[in-house]
C-alpha positions, 0 to 999 in steps of 0.5 A: 619603801618606809617601814610602818613605825607602828610595827615592832621588829626583832632580830631572831637568831636562826643559827649559831650559839644563840639560835632560838633567841630574839632581841627586840628593836625599839623605835628611835633607838640604836643597839650596839652589838659586840663581845664587850659586856657593856653593850646592848647585844652581847655575843660572846664568841671569838669571831665577834669584835668588841664593838662589831655593829650598830643597828638603828631604828629611826623614822621607820627605817632600820639600818645596820652599820659595821663598826670596823669589825675584824671579820665583817658584817654580812647582809643576805650574803654581801659584806656591808659597811652600812645597809638598809634592812627590810623584814626577812633580811638575814645578817651574819655576825660571827657564827650567828645568823640573825633574821629581821622579823616582825614582832607582835605587840608584846615585843615592844614591852620587853626591856633590854635586861630581859632580852639579854637574859633570854639570849643567855638562856638561848645560848645555854639551851643551844650549848646543851644541844651541841655538846655532842656535835662539836658545832654551834652553827646549826639551823633549819633550811626552812628558815634559811634556804641552802642557796642563801646559806652558801652565799653567806658562807662564801662571802665570809670564807667559811671552812668546813663540812655543811651537813644537811639532813632531810629525807637523805643526808647531804654533805657540802665541803667548803674551803675558804667559802668555796664549794669543792665537793658534795655527796649524798648518803656517802654515794660517791658514784653520783659525782659531786656535781650531781650531788650538789645540784640535788642537795640545793633542791632540798627545802626542809631539814636541818643543817650543821656546819662541822669542822673542816674534814681532812678527807681528800677526793679524786675529783673536785668541783672547780667552778665558783660557788656563784656559778655552781649555785646558778647552774643548780637553780637553773636545773631546779627550775627545769626539773619543776617544769618537767615534773608533771610529765615525769613518773614518781621516783620509784615507779616501775618503767619498762620497754613497750612490748611490742615496740612499734616506733623504730629504734633507728629514729632515736639519737644516741643520747636517747638510746643511752636513756632507753638502755638505762630504763631497761637496766634500772627500771625506775626514774631514780635508778635512771637518774642515778646511773646516767652520765648526763645531768638530771635535767638532760636525762629527765628530758630524754625520758619524757621524750621516750614516754611520749613517743611510746618507747617506754611505759610506766607499769 
């Protein structure tokens, strides 16, 4: 599908040293991105090559080409030599994540000198925000969902700790782009798999990629990042399907008294969930203490509610 040539576009920095900055794209023009000061878009950071990539806007099409950079150019989590871009695509160059966005009519009137100046201003503002944190790779998960972000980090082999602050604090540990551990609110009893699956469901909040942590863990995740993401997204879909039948997380649960249906009709797995209801008394307590994953436990609880072994107070 060809882009409307009358539309104007910009590259919006959604993470990295220049977060908050925008660079307009002009029709029938190329921009060269790199560390060299004479280029159109100058990104001053070690992981960006002197001449890193070129973006062309011609005949209504926007394309990106890697110019033999050391660390590569990535589009939506895939390393590319050359790729066609569409609105909403995310590009990783160095530690900067850029998003191709539609821009208002005023954007076409911004000259390159002003665009460069605005990028420098964005870098200065971001530096002031990150001085105390020691990390320039920050952003909002509303702008770049966690599965997309982790795919980018996986392909570009990032090391570090991805800290996500939503209603809770989640940490995802990365080694050469591979997820090897996850924890929520430092509650290691949840286990890394359950923690990872829950963090992936978060849709609002801030993220920050911090330097690698020397902390060691007794249990590490051994699946590939792709397999972890596929499993987490499958669980998310299943939990959304079950949501209408589940009580609110903090709602009180209890055994139905007098209990009419016989306990012998329950499988060992359902008896385990029933025991958790008696001992924990809330959905969040049951999910946190269960050995099984959240979907299996939630399905068991839905059955117990429907068959009138358990009720919501």
